[in-house]
VEXLUM-420638 format. One record per residue: residue number from 1; residue in one letter; x, y, z of N, C-alpha, C, O in turn. Coordinates in nm, 2 decimals. Each point is the difference from the previous one (the first is absolute). Example, Ala and Ser with C-alpha at 12.3 -4.5 7.8 and 13.67 -1.06 7.14 Angstrom:
REM VEXLUM-420638
[pt 1, 'A', [1.32, -0.57, 0.78], [-0.09, 0.12, 0.00], [0.09, 0.12, 0.00], [0.10, 0.00, 0.07]];
[pt 2, 'S', [-0.14, 0.11, -0.14], [0.09, 0.11, 0.00], [-0.08, 0.11, 0.08], [0.05, 0.11, 0.01]];
END
This chain:
REM VEXLUM-420638
[pt 1, 'M', [-0.34, 1.15, 2.21], [0.10, 0.09, -0.12], [-0.05, -0.12, -0.11], [-0.03, -0.11, 0.03]];
[pt 2, 'A', [0.04, 0.16, -0.14], [-0.06, -0.06, -0.14], [0.12, -0.09, -0.02], [0.12, 0.01, 0.03]];
[pt 3, 'G', [-0.19, -0.09, -0.08], [0.13, -0.10, -0.11], [0.03, 0.06, -0.11], [-0.03, 0.11, -0.04]];
[pt 4, 'W', [0.11, -0.20, -0.03], [0.10, 0.03, -0.16], [-0.10, -0.07, -0.10], [-0.09, -0.07, 0.04]];
[pt 5, 'V', [0.11, 0.08, -0.14], [-0.04, -0.11, -0.09], [0.13, 0.03, -0.09], [0.05, 0.11, -0.02]];
[pt 6, 'V', [-0.01, -0.25, -0.03], [0.14, -0.02, -0.11], [-0.10, -0.06, -0.11], [-0.07, -0.09, 0.04]];
[pt 7, 'W', [0.06, 0.14, -0.17], [-0.07, -0.08, -0.12], [0.10, -0.04, -0.09], [0.05, 0.08, -0.07]];
[pt 8, 'I', [-0.01, -0.22, 0.06], [0.07, -0.07, -0.09], [-0.05, -0.04, -0.12], [-0.08, -0.09, -0.02]];
[pt 9, 'T', [0.14, 0.19, -0.08], [-0.07, -0.02, -0.16], [0.09, -0.05, -0.10], [0.12, 0.00, 0.03]];
[pt 10, 'G', [-0.16, -0.03, -0.13], [0.09, -0.06, -0.08], [-0.09, -0.10, -0.14], [-0.12, -0.01, 0.00]];
[pt 11, 'L', [0.19, -0.03, -0.08], [-0.08, -0.06, -0.09], [-0.04, -0.19, 0.08], [0.07, -0.05, 0.09]];
[pt 12, 'P', [-0.15, 0.00, -0.12], [-0.01, -0.12, 0.01], [0.12, -0.09, 0.02], [0.06, 0.04, -0.10]];
[pt 13, 'G', [0.03, -0.16, 0.16], [0.11, -0.03, -0.02], [0.10, 0.10, 0.02], [0.11, -0.05, -0.01]];
[pt 14, 'S', [-0.11, 0.17, 0.05], [0.12, 0.08, 0.04], [0.07, -0.05, 0.13], [0.11, 0.04, 0.01]];
[pt 15, 'G', [-0.16, -0.11, 0.09], [0.02, -0.03, 0.12], [-0.06, 0.08, 0.12], [0.05, 0.01, 0.12]];
[pt 16, 'K', [-0.17, 0.04, -0.16], [-0.07, 0.07, 0.09], [-0.04, -0.06, 0.13], [0.01, 0.07, 0.11]];
[pt 17, 'S', [-0.06, -0.20, -0.11], [-0.04, -0.08, 0.11], [0.10, -0.06, 0.08], [-0.02, -0.02, 0.12]];
[pt 18, 'T', [0.14, -0.02, -0.18], [0.12, -0.02, 0.04], [0.05, 0.07, 0.07], [0.03, -0.05, 0.11]];
[pt 19, 'I', [0.01, 0.20, -0.13], [0.04, 0.12, 0.08], [-0.06, 0.02, 0.10], [0.06, 0.01, 0.11]];
[pt 20, 'A', [-0.21, 0.00, -0.12], [-0.09, 0.03, 0.09], [0.01, -0.13, 0.13], [-0.06, 0.04, 0.11]];
[pt 21, 'N', [0.10, -0.13, -0.11], [0.01, -0.13, 0.05], [0.13, 0.00, 0.08], [0.02, -0.06, 0.11]];
[pt 22, 'E', [0.09, 0.13, -0.18], [0.11, -0.01, 0.08], [-0.02, 0.12, 0.09], [0.02, -0.01, 0.13]];
[pt 23, 'L', [-0.05, 0.13, -0.19], [-0.02, 0.11, 0.12], [-0.11, -0.03, 0.09], [-0.01, 0.08, 0.09]];
[pt 24, 'S', [-0.06, -0.17, -0.11], [-0.08, -0.03, 0.12], [0.05, -0.06, 0.11], [-0.04, 0.01, 0.12]];
[pt 25, 'K', [0.17, -0.11, -0.17], [0.07, -0.12, 0.10], [0.08, 0.11, 0.08], [0.02, -0.03, 0.12]];
[pt 26, 'K', [0.04, 0.16, -0.18], [0.07, 0.09, 0.05], [-0.08, 0.09, 0.13], [0.05, 0.00, 0.11]];
[pt 27, 'L', [-0.15, 0.05, -0.14], [-0.10, 0.07, 0.07], [-0.04, -0.07, 0.12], [-0.02, 0.06, 0.10]];
[pt 28, 'K', [-0.01, -0.23, -0.13], [-0.04, -0.06, 0.14], [0.12, -0.02, 0.07], [-0.01, -0.02, 0.12]];
[pt 29, 'K', [0.13, 0.02, -0.17], [0.10, -0.04, 0.08], [0.07, 0.17, 0.10], [0.08, 0.02, 0.10]];
[pt 30, 'T', [-0.13, 0.04, -0.15], [0.02, 0.15, 0.08], [-0.11, 0.02, 0.09], [0.00, 0.09, 0.09]];
[pt 31, 'K', [-0.12, -0.19, -0.12], [-0.11, 0.05, 0.09], [-0.10, 0.10, -0.05], [-0.08, 0.05, 0.08]];
[pt 32, 'V', [0.09, 0.00, -0.22], [-0.07, 0.10, -0.05], [-0.16, -0.09, -0.03], [-0.02, -0.10, -0.06]];
[pt 33, 'H', [-0.07, 0.20, 0.12], [-0.14, -0.07, -0.05], [-0.03, 0.03, -0.10], [0.02, 0.12, -0.02]];
[pt 34, 'F', [-0.10, -0.19, -0.08], [-0.03, 0.05, -0.13], [-0.08, -0.11, -0.05], [0.00, -0.10, 0.07]];
[pt 35, 'Q', [-0.09, 0.12, -0.18], [-0.10, -0.08, -0.07], [0.07, -0.02, -0.16], [0.02, 0.10, -0.08]];
[pt 36, 'L', [0.00, -0.21, 0.04], [0.01, 0.00, -0.15], [-0.15, -0.02, -0.10], [-0.08, -0.09, 0.01]];
[pt 37, 'L', [0.09, 0.19, -0.09], [-0.15, -0.02, -0.05], [0.06, -0.06, -0.18], [0.08, 0.08, -0.06]];
[pt 38, 'S', [-0.11, -0.18, 0.00], [0.03, 0.00, -0.10], [-0.14, 0.01, -0.07], [-0.10, -0.01, 0.07]];
[pt 39, 'I', [0.08, 0.04, -0.22], [-0.10, 0.04, -0.09], [-0.06, -0.10, -0.04], [-0.11, 0.01, -0.05]];
[pt 40, 'E', [0.17, -0.13, 0.06], [-0.09, -0.13, 0.01], [-0.06, -0.03, 0.11], [-0.11, -0.02, -0.03]];
[pt 41, 'M', [0.12, 0.01, 0.15], [-0.07, 0.02, 0.12], [-0.12, 0.06, -0.01], [-0.10, -0.05, 0.04]];
[pt 42, 'V', [0.12, 0.18, -0.10], [-0.12, 0.11, 0.00], [-0.12, -0.05, -0.13], [-0.12, 0.02, -0.02]];
[pt 43, 'R', [0.23, -0.08, -0.05], [-0.07, -0.01, -0.15], [-0.11, -0.14, 0.04], [-0.12, 0.00, -0.02]];
[pt 44, 'K', [0.17, -0.09, 0.06], [-0.09, -0.14, 0.04], [-0.08, 0.06, 0.09], [-0.11, -0.06, -0.01]];
[pt 45, 'A', [0.10, 0.14, 0.09], [-0.10, 0.02, 0.11], [-0.10, 0.08, -0.09], [-0.12, -0.03, 0.02]];
[pt 46, 'L', [0.13, 0.15, -0.13], [-0.07, 0.02, -0.06], [-0.06, -0.04, -0.12], [-0.12, 0.02, -0.03]];
[pt 47, 'T', [0.19, -0.09, -0.05], [-0.01, -0.06, -0.10], [0.04, -0.13, -0.03], [0.10, -0.03, -0.07]];
[pt 48, 'P', [-0.17, -0.07, 0.13], [0.05, -0.14, 0.02], [0.04, -0.04, -0.16], [0.10, -0.06, -0.02]];
[pt 49, 'H', [-0.19, 0.10, -0.10], [0.02, -0.06, -0.11], [0.06, 0.12, -0.08], [-0.08, 0.04, -0.08]];
[pt 50, 'P', [0.22, 0.03, 0.07], [0.03, 0.12, -0.06], [-0.03, -0.01, -0.14], [0.00, -0.10, -0.06]];
[pt 51, 'S', [-0.03, 0.25, 0.02], [0.00, 0.01, -0.17], [0.14, 0.11, 0.00], [0.05, 0.03, -0.10]];
[pt 52, 'Y', [-0.03, -0.01, 0.19], [0.13, 0.13, -0.02], [-0.02, 0.12, -0.11], [0.09, 0.03, -0.08]];
[pt 53, 'N', [-0.22, 0.01, 0.09], [-0.03, 0.10, -0.09], [0.03, 0.10, 0.05], [0.06, -0.01, 0.11]];
[pt 54, 'E', [-0.07, 0.16, -0.17], [0.07, 0.12, 0.07], [-0.12, 0.04, 0.14], [0.04, 0.04, 0.11]];
[pt 55, 'E', [-0.19, -0.08, -0.16], [-0.05, 0.04, 0.09], [0.02, -0.09, 0.14], [0.01, 0.04, 0.11]];
[pt 56, 'E', [0.00, -0.14, -0.14], [0.03, -0.12, 0.10], [0.14, 0.03, 0.06], [0.02, -0.03, 0.12]];
[pt 57, 'R', [0.07, 0.11, -0.21], [0.13, 0.01, 0.12], [-0.03, 0.14, 0.09], [0.05, 0.01, 0.11]];
[pt 58, 'R', [-0.14, 0.11, -0.16], [0.00, 0.10, 0.05], [-0.07, -0.04, 0.12], [0.05, 0.05, 0.10]];
[pt 59, 'M', [-0.12, -0.10, -0.07], [-0.08, -0.08, 0.11], [0.07, -0.06, 0.11], [-0.03, 0.02, 0.12]];
[pt 60, 'V', [0.12, -0.11, -0.17], [0.08, -0.09, 0.06], [0.11, 0.11, 0.07], [0.02, -0.01, 0.13]];
[pt 61, 'Y', [0.05, 0.11, -0.21], [0.09, 0.04, 0.03], [-0.01, 0.12, 0.13], [0.07, 0.03, 0.10]];
[pt 62, 'A', [-0.23, 0.04, -0.15], [-0.06, 0.08, 0.10], [0.01, -0.10, 0.14], [0.08, 0.04, 0.08]];
[pt 63, 'A', [-0.14, -0.14, -0.06], [-0.04, -0.07, 0.09], [0.14, -0.02, 0.05], [-0.01, 0.02, 0.12]];
[pt 64, 'L', [0.15, -0.05, -0.16], [0.13, -0.03, 0.05], [0.03, 0.12, 0.07], [0.05, -0.02, 0.12]];
[pt 65, 'V', [-0.07, 0.16, -0.17], [0.05, 0.11, 0.02], [-0.08, 0.05, 0.15], [0.05, 0.06, 0.09]];
[pt 66, 'F', [-0.18, -0.09, -0.10], [-0.08, 0.02, 0.12], [0.01, -0.08, 0.10], [-0.02, 0.04, 0.11]];
[pt 67, 'A', [0.06, -0.16, -0.12], [0.04, -0.13, 0.10], [0.13, 0.09, 0.06], [-0.02, 0.06, 0.11]];
[pt 68, 'A', [0.15, -0.05, -0.19], [0.10, 0.07, 0.03], [-0.02, 0.11, 0.12], [0.05, 0.01, 0.11]];
[pt 69, 'E', [-0.16, 0.08, -0.20], [-0.01, 0.14, 0.08], [-0.05, -0.02, 0.17], [0.04, 0.07, 0.09]];
[pt 70, 'L', [-0.13, -0.17, -0.09], [-0.06, -0.05, 0.12], [0.11, -0.06, 0.09], [0.01, 0.03, 0.12]];
[pt 71, 'L', [0.05, -0.10, -0.18], [0.14, -0.06, 0.09], [0.06, 0.13, 0.05], [0.00, 0.03, 0.12]];
[pt 72, 'T', [0.07, 0.03, -0.20], [0.09, 0.12, 0.06], [-0.07, 0.08, 0.10], [0.06, 0.02, 0.10]];
[pt 73, 'K', [-0.19, 0.03, -0.12], [-0.05, 0.08, 0.09], [-0.03, -0.06, 0.13], [-0.04, 0.08, 0.10]];
[pt 74, 'N', [0.07, -0.24, -0.08], [-0.02, -0.04, 0.10], [0.14, -0.03, 0.05], [0.01, -0.07, 0.10]];
[pt 75, 'G', [0.10, 0.12, -0.15], [0.16, -0.04, 0.01], [0.03, -0.13, -0.04], [0.09, -0.05, 0.06]];
[pt 76, 'I', [-0.12, 0.02, -0.11], [0.03, -0.13, -0.08], [0.06, 0.01, -0.15], [-0.07, 0.03, -0.10]];
[pt 77, 'N', [0.24, -0.05, 0.11], [0.06, 0.01, -0.10], [-0.04, -0.08, -0.14], [-0.03, -0.11, 0.02]];
[pt 78, 'V', [0.04, 0.15, -0.15], [-0.06, -0.09, -0.08], [0.14, -0.03, -0.12], [0.09, 0.08, -0.04]];
[pt 79, 'I', [-0.10, -0.23, 0.02], [0.09, -0.03, -0.18], [-0.12, -0.03, -0.07], [-0.09, -0.08, 0.03]];
[pt 80, 'I', [0.11, 0.16, -0.15], [-0.09, 0.00, -0.11], [0.08, -0.07, -0.09], [0.12, 0.04, -0.02]];
[pt 81, 'D', [-0.18, -0.18, -0.03], [0.05, -0.09, -0.08], [-0.08, 0.01, -0.15], [-0.07, -0.09, -0.04]];
[pt 82, 'A', [0.08, 0.19, -0.03], [-0.09, 0.01, -0.13], [0.06, 0.05, -0.11], [0.09, 0.08, 0.01]];
[pt 83, 'T', [-0.13, -0.11, -0.12], [0.06, 0.07, -0.15], [-0.06, 0.13, 0.02], [0.08, 0.09, 0.01]];
[pt 84, 'G', [-0.20, -0.07, -0.01], [-0.05, 0.12, -0.01], [0.03, 0.10, -0.12], [0.03, 0.12, 0.01]];
[pt 85, 'N', [-0.06, -0.21, -0.14], [0.02, 0.04, -0.12], [-0.01, 0.13, -0.06], [0.06, 0.04, -0.10]];
[pt 86, 'R', [-0.17, 0.04, 0.17], [0.00, 0.15, -0.01], [0.03, 0.07, 0.08], [-0.07, -0.01, 0.10]];
[pt 87, 'R', [0.16, 0.09, -0.10], [0.05, 0.12, 0.09], [-0.12, 0.07, 0.11], [0.02, 0.04, 0.12]];
[pt 88, 'M', [-0.17, -0.05, -0.20], [-0.08, 0.09, 0.06], [-0.03, -0.09, 0.14], [-0.04, 0.06, 0.10]];
[pt 89, 'Y', [0.06, -0.19, -0.10], [-0.02, -0.11, 0.10], [0.10, 0.04, 0.13], [-0.05, 0.01, 0.12]];
[pt 90, 'R', [0.19, 0.02, -0.14], [0.08, 0.01, 0.07], [0.01, 0.16, 0.03], [0.06, 0.04, 0.10]];
[pt 91, 'D', [-0.13, 0.04, -0.19], [0.01, 0.15, 0.05], [-0.10, 0.00, 0.11], [0.02, 0.07, 0.10]];
[pt 92, 'N', [-0.13, -0.17, -0.12], [-0.13, 0.05, 0.10], [0.05, -0.04, 0.13], [-0.04, 0.07, 0.09]];
[pt 93, 'A', [0.13, -0.19, -0.06], [0.07, -0.01, 0.10], [0.06, 0.09, 0.07], [-0.01, 0.02, 0.12]];
[pt 94, 'R', [0.10, 0.05, -0.21], [0.12, 0.10, 0.04], [-0.11, 0.10, 0.05], [0.03, 0.05, 0.11]];
[pt 95, 'K', [-0.18, 0.02, -0.18], [-0.03, 0.11, 0.06], [-0.06, -0.06, 0.13], [0.03, 0.07, 0.10]];
[pt 96, 'R', [-0.09, -0.15, -0.07], [-0.07, -0.08, 0.11], [0.07, -0.01, 0.11], [-0.05, 0.04, 0.10]];
[pt 97, 'I', [0.19, -0.10, -0.10], [0.06, -0.06, 0.11], [0.11, 0.11, 0.03], [0.10, -0.01, -0.08]];
[pt 98, 'E', [-0.08, 0.10, 0.17], [0.07, 0.06, 0.05], [0.18, -0.05, -0.02], [0.08, 0.07, -0.06]];
[pt 99, 'K', [-0.06, -0.20, 0.12], [0.14, -0.06, 0.00], [0.00, -0.11, -0.10], [-0.02, -0.11, 0.04]];
[pt 100, 'F', [0.05, 0.14, -0.17], [-0.02, -0.10, -0.12], [0.17, 0.04, -0.05], [0.07, 0.10, 0.01]];
[pt 101, 'M', [-0.06, -0.19, -0.06], [0.10, -0.07, -0.09], [-0.01, -0.09, -0.11], [-0.02, -0.12, 0.01]];
[pt 102, 'E', [0.03, 0.19, -0.11], [0.01, -0.11, -0.11], [0.14, -0.07, -0.08], [0.09, 0.07, -0.07]];
[pt 103, 'V', [-0.08, -0.17, 0.09], [0.09, -0.12, -0.07], [-0.02, -0.02, -0.11], [-0.12, -0.04, -0.03]];
[pt 104, 'Y', [0.24, 0.07, -0.08], [-0.05, -0.06, -0.15], [0.12, -0.13, -0.01], [0.11, 0.02, 0.05]];
[pt 105, 'V', [-0.14, -0.13, -0.10], [0.07, -0.11, -0.01], [0.00, 0.00, -0.19], [-0.09, -0.02, -0.08]];
[pt 106, 'K', [0.22, 0.05, 0.08], [0.03, 0.03, -0.17], [0.03, -0.14, 0.00], [0.06, -0.06, 0.09]];
[pt 107, 'C', [-0.10, -0.03, -0.22], [0.07, -0.07, -0.08], [-0.10, -0.01, -0.12], [-0.12, 0.00, -0.01]];
[pt 108, 'P', [0.23, 0.00, -0.11], [-0.03, -0.02, -0.14], [-0.12, -0.11, -0.02], [0.02, -0.11, 0.06]];
[pt 109, 'L', [-0.13, 0.14, -0.13], [-0.13, -0.09, -0.03], [0.11, -0.16, -0.04], [-0.02, -0.11, 0.07]];
[pt 110, 'K', [0.10, 0.12, -0.16], [0.03, -0.13, -0.01], [0.06, -0.10, 0.12], [-0.01, -0.12, 0.00]];
[pt 111, 'I', [0.07, 0.20, 0.08], [0.02, -0.09, 0.11], [-0.11, -0.05, 0.07], [-0.01, -0.12, 0.02]];
[pt 112, 'C', [-0.07, 0.21, 0.02], [-0.15, -0.01, 0.09], [-0.04, -0.13, -0.05], [-0.03, -0.09, 0.07]];
[pt 113, 'M', [0.01, 0.09, -0.22], [-0.05, -0.09, -0.10], [0.04, -0.17, 0.05], [-0.07, -0.09, 0.04]];
[pt 114, 'E', [0.22, 0.08, -0.07], [0.07, -0.09, 0.03], [-0.02, -0.07, 0.20], [-0.02, -0.11, 0.04]];
[pt 115, 'R', [0.03, 0.24, 0.02], [0.00, -0.04, 0.13], [-0.17, -0.03, 0.03], [0.00, -0.09, 0.07]];
[pt 116, 'E', [-0.08, 0.12, -0.09], [-0.12, -0.03, -0.02], [-0.02, -0.14, -0.05], [-0.06, -0.08, 0.07]];
[pt 117, 'K', [0.11, 0.05, -0.18], [-0.03, -0.15, -0.04], [0.08, -0.11, 0.08], [-0.06, -0.11, 0.00]];
[pt 118, 'R', [0.14, 0.12, 0.05], [0.09, -0.07, 0.11], [-0.02, -0.01, 0.13], [0.03, -0.10, 0.07]];
[pt 119, 'R', [-0.11, 0.23, -0.01], [-0.02, 0.01, 0.16], [-0.11, -0.11, 0.06], [-0.11, -0.04, -0.06]];
[pt 120, 'R', [0.16, -0.01, 0.18], [-0.08, -0.11, 0.05], [-0.10, 0.07, 0.09], [-0.12, -0.03, -0.01]];
[pt 121, 'K', [0.17, 0.13, 0.11], [-0.12, 0.09, 0.06], [-0.06, 0.11, -0.06], [0.08, 0.08, -0.05]];
[pt 122, 'T', [-0.20, -0.06, 0.03], [-0.08, 0.08, -0.05], [-0.05, 0.12, 0.07], [-0.04, 0.10, -0.05]];
[pt 123, 'Y', [0.05, -0.14, 0.22], [-0.06, 0.11, 0.06], [-0.12, 0.03, -0.01], [-0.03, 0.11, 0.02]];
[pt 124, 'G', [-0.08, -0.22, -0.07], [-0.13, 0.02, -0.01], [0.01, 0.07, -0.16], [-0.12, 0.00, -0.04]];
[pt 125, 'A', [0.18, 0.05, -0.04], [-0.03, 0.04, -0.15], [0.00, -0.13, -0.08], [0.06, -0.11, 0.02]];
[pt 126, 'P', [-0.15, 0.14, -0.13], [-0.01, -0.09, -0.10], [0.11, -0.06, -0.06], [0.10, 0.07, -0.01]];
[pt 127, 'K', [-0.10, -0.17, -0.03], [0.12, -0.10, -0.08], [-0.01, 0.06, -0.14], [-0.10, 0.06, -0.04]];
[pt 128, 'G', [0.22, -0.08, -0.02], [0.02, 0.02, -0.16], [-0.09, 0.11, -0.07], [-0.06, -0.01, -0.11]];
[pt 129, 'I', [0.07, 0.13, 0.20], [-0.04, 0.12, -0.05], [0.04, 0.05, -0.12], [-0.08, 0.04, -0.07]];
[pt 130, 'Y', [0.22, -0.02, 0.03], [0.06, 0.03, -0.09], [-0.05, -0.10, -0.14], [-0.05, 0.04, -0.10]];
[pt 131, 'K', [0.08, -0.19, 0.13], [-0.04, -0.07, -0.10], [-0.17, 0.00, -0.04], [-0.03, -0.05, -0.10]];
[pt 132, 'K', [-0.05, 0.09, 0.17], [-0.13, 0.03, -0.03], [0.02, 0.13, -0.08], [0.00, -0.02, -0.12]];
[pt 133, 'A', [0.02, 0.11, 0.16], [0.06, 0.13, -0.09], [0.02, 0.01, -0.14], [-0.06, 0.05, -0.09]];
[pt 134, 'L', [0.19, -0.16, 0.10], [0.08, -0.03, -0.16], [-0.11, -0.06, -0.08], [-0.02, 0.04, -0.12]];
[pt 135, 'S', [-0.04, -0.14, 0.18], [-0.07, -0.06, -0.11], [-0.16, 0.06, -0.03], [-0.09, -0.06, -0.06]];
[pt 136, 'G', [0.07, 0.20, 0.12], [-0.13, 0.03, -0.02], [-0.12, -0.03, 0.09], [-0.11, 0.04, -0.03]];
[pt 137, 'K', [0.13, -0.13, 0.15], [-0.08, -0.05, 0.08], [-0.04, 0.10, 0.14], [-0.09, -0.02, 0.08]];
[pt 138, 'S', [0.17, 0.13, -0.09], [-0.02, 0.07, 0.08], [0.05, 0.17, -0.03], [0.11, 0.03, -0.03]];
[pt 139, 'S', [-0.20, 0.06, 0.04], [0.06, 0.13, -0.07], [0.01, 0.09, 0.11], [0.01, 0.12, -0.02]];
[pt 140, 'T', [-0.01, -0.17, 0.14], [-0.01, 0.07, 0.12], [0.14, 0.05, 0.09], [0.01, 0.08, 0.10]];
[pt 141, 'V', [0.09, -0.16, -0.16], [0.16, -0.03, 0.07], [0.06, 0.14, -0.01], [0.01, 0.06, -0.11]];
[pt 142, 'P', [0.03, 0.00, 0.25], [0.07, 0.15, -0.02], [0.12, -0.05, -0.06], [0.02, -0.12, 0.00]];
[pt 143, 'G', [0.06, 0.22, -0.08], [0.08, -0.01, -0.07], [0.01, -0.05, -0.13], [0.10, 0.01, -0.07]];
[pt 144, 'I', [-0.22, -0.07, 0.04], [-0.06, -0.05, -0.14], [-0.12, 0.04, -0.04], [-0.01, 0.06, -0.11]];
[pt 145, 'G', [-0.11, -0.11, 0.18], [-0.13, 0.04, -0.06], [-0.04, 0.10, 0.07], [-0.12, 0.03, -0.02]];
[pt 146, 'V', [0.18, 0.05, 0.11], [-0.04, 0.08, 0.06], [0.12, 0.11, 0.06], [0.06, -0.05, 0.09]];
[pt 147, 'P', [-0.04, 0.15, -0.11], [0.14, 0.11, 0.05], [0.00, -0.05, 0.14], [-0.10, -0.03, 0.06]];
[pt 148, 'Y', [0.24, 0.03, -0.02], [0.05, 0.05, 0.10], [0.08, 0.13, 0.03], [0.09, 0.03, -0.07]];
[pt 149, 'E', [-0.13, 0.03, 0.15], [0.01, 0.16, -0.01], [0.12, -0.01, 0.13], [-0.03, -0.01, 0.12]];
[pt 150, 'A', [0.16, 0.01, -0.16], [0.12, -0.01, 0.15], [-0.01, 0.13, 0.04], [0.00, 0.09, -0.09]];
[pt 151, 'P', [0.00, -0.07, 0.19], [0.02, 0.11, 0.10], [0.12, 0.08, -0.04], [0.12, -0.03, -0.03]];
[pt 152, 'L', [-0.19, 0.16, 0.05], [0.11, 0.13, -0.08], [0.07, 0.01, 0.10], [0.12, -0.02, -0.03]];
[pt 153, 'K', [-0.13, 0.04, 0.17], [0.08, 0.04, 0.10], [0.00, -0.07, 0.13], [-0.03, 0.06, 0.11]];
[pt 154, 'P', [0.07, -0.20, -0.12], [0.03, -0.10, 0.08], [0.07, 0.05, 0.14], [0.10, 0.08, -0.02]];
[pt 155, 'E', [-0.11, -0.10, 0.15], [0.06, 0.00, 0.13], [0.13, -0.09, -0.01], [0.12, 0.02, 0.04]];
[pt 156, 'V', [-0.17, -0.13, -0.10], [0.09, -0.10, -0.02], [-0.01, -0.09, -0.12], [-0.09, -0.08, -0.03]];
[pt 157, 'A', [0.20, 0.10, -0.04], [0.02, -0.11, -0.14], [0.08, -0.12, 0.04], [0.10, -0.01, 0.07]];
[pt 158, 'I', [-0.17, -0.09, -0.13], [0.10, -0.12, 0.04], [0.01, -0.06, -0.14], [-0.11, -0.02, -0.06]];
[pt 159, 'D', [0.22, -0.02, -0.01], [0.04, -0.07, -0.11], [0.01, -0.16, 0.06], [0.08, -0.04, 0.08]];
[pt 160, 'S', [-0.21, -0.05, -0.15], [0.00, -0.10, 0.06], [0.10, -0.12, -0.05], [0.01, -0.11, 0.06]];
[pt 161, 'V', [0.05, 0.14, -0.18], [0.09, -0.06, -0.08], [0.15, 0.02, 0.06], [0.09, -0.09, -0.01]];
[pt 162, 'K', [-0.07, 0.19, 0.08], [0.14, 0.03, 0.07], [0.00, -0.03, 0.14], [0.10, -0.05, 0.05]];
[pt 163, 'L', [-0.24, 0.08, 0.04], [0.00, -0.04, 0.12], [-0.06, -0.12, 0.03], [-0.09, -0.05, -0.06]];
[pt 164, 'K', [0.16, -0.01, 0.17], [-0.09, -0.10, 0.07], [-0.10, 0.00, 0.06], [0.00, 0.11, 0.07]];
[pt 165, 'P', [-0.12, -0.18, -0.05], [-0.11, 0.05, 0.08], [0.05, 0.06, 0.13], [-0.05, 0.11, 0.04]];
[pt 166, 'E', [0.13, -0.17, 0.03], [0.05, 0.03, 0.14], [0.07, 0.13, 0.00], [-0.01, 0.06, 0.10]];
[pt 167, 'E', [0.09, 0.00, -0.23], [0.08, 0.11, 0.00], [-0.15, 0.13, 0.00], [-0.02, 0.10, 0.07]];
[pt 168, 'A', [-0.06, -0.16, -0.17], [-0.08, 0.10, -0.02], [-0.11, 0.00, 0.13], [-0.05, 0.11, 0.00]];
[pt 169, 'A', [0.00, -0.19, 0.08], [-0.02, 0.04, 0.11], [0.06, 0.07, 0.08], [-0.06, 0.10, 0.05]];
[pt 170, 'E', [0.18, -0.13, -0.01], [0.07, 0.07, 0.09], [0.03, 0.13, -0.05], [0.06, 0.07, 0.09]];
[pt 171, 'K', [-0.10, 0.00, -0.23], [0.00, 0.08, -0.07], [-0.12, 0.13, 0.07], [0.00, 0.12, 0.05]];
[pt 172, 'I', [-0.10, -0.21, -0.06], [-0.14, 0.06, 0.03], [0.00, 0.03, 0.17], [-0.02, 0.11, 0.06]];
[pt 173, 'F', [0.06, -0.23, 0.00], [0.02, 0.00, 0.13], [0.07, 0.14, 0.05], [-0.06, 0.07, 0.08]];
[pt 174, 'N', [0.18, -0.04, -0.14], [0.05, 0.11, 0.05], [-0.04, 0.09, -0.03], [0.02, 0.09, 0.07]];
[pt 175, 'E', [-0.10, -0.05, -0.18], [-0.09, 0.11, -0.03], [-0.11, 0.03, 0.08], [-0.03, 0.12, 0.02]];
[pt 176, 'I', [-0.03, -0.23, 0.04], [-0.13, -0.01, 0.11], [0.08, 0.06, 0.14], [-0.05, 0.09, 0.08]];
[pt 177, 'K', [0.15, -0.14, -0.07], [0.09, 0.05, 0.16], [0.01, 0.15, -0.01], [-0.05, 0.07, 0.09]];
[pt 178, 'E', [0.10, -0.02, -0.22], [0.06, 0.12, -0.02], [-0.15, 0.09, 0.00], [-0.01, 0.09, 0.08]];
[pt 179, 'R', [-0.09, -0.11, -0.15], [-0.10, 0.07, -0.01], [-0.09, 0.02, 0.16], [-0.01, 0.10, 0.06]];
[pt 180, 'W', [-0.04, -0.23, -0.02], [-0.03, -0.03, 0.06], [0.00, -0.03, 0.18], [-0.09, 0.00, 0.07]];
[pt 181, 'G', [0.24, -0.03, -0.05], [0.04, -0.04, 0.08], [-0.02, -0.16, 0.04], [0.06, -0.05, 0.10]];
END
């Protein structure tokens, strides 16, 4: 039986990784077998010194989707923790993976910037990206230097200002149960 994919997308600092980790805890407690794939994990394997340019992003996101597709074909459920700043990356996953759900973690850029500034855990993501973007040291930060294309019709939308990470994870978990048992 094929596994499912839940792609958690949103701006850097929106709360994607925190929510993905809370969802992981819920799935473990209920003995649901899954693999968490973060874009940073894939990026480090493919591009140890990333440039974050468009060509590299296309390659890294294609590899991420390929890995998720292989896992699901072997019955493994997947949580993708990745900004996926272009819709085409997420649409590619939707086309290739039968059981696919997009979760949009909505958060105003200003709050994402504040969170990113004070966060201790980066889950492998580079530190100080918004500061670098605002000072002109980086032109590749989604939401500032490059566009972030929000999902048009996500299966689940999370307002990470209003919902705690545990509540967001519960909402996603309930949707997984409803769709795929």
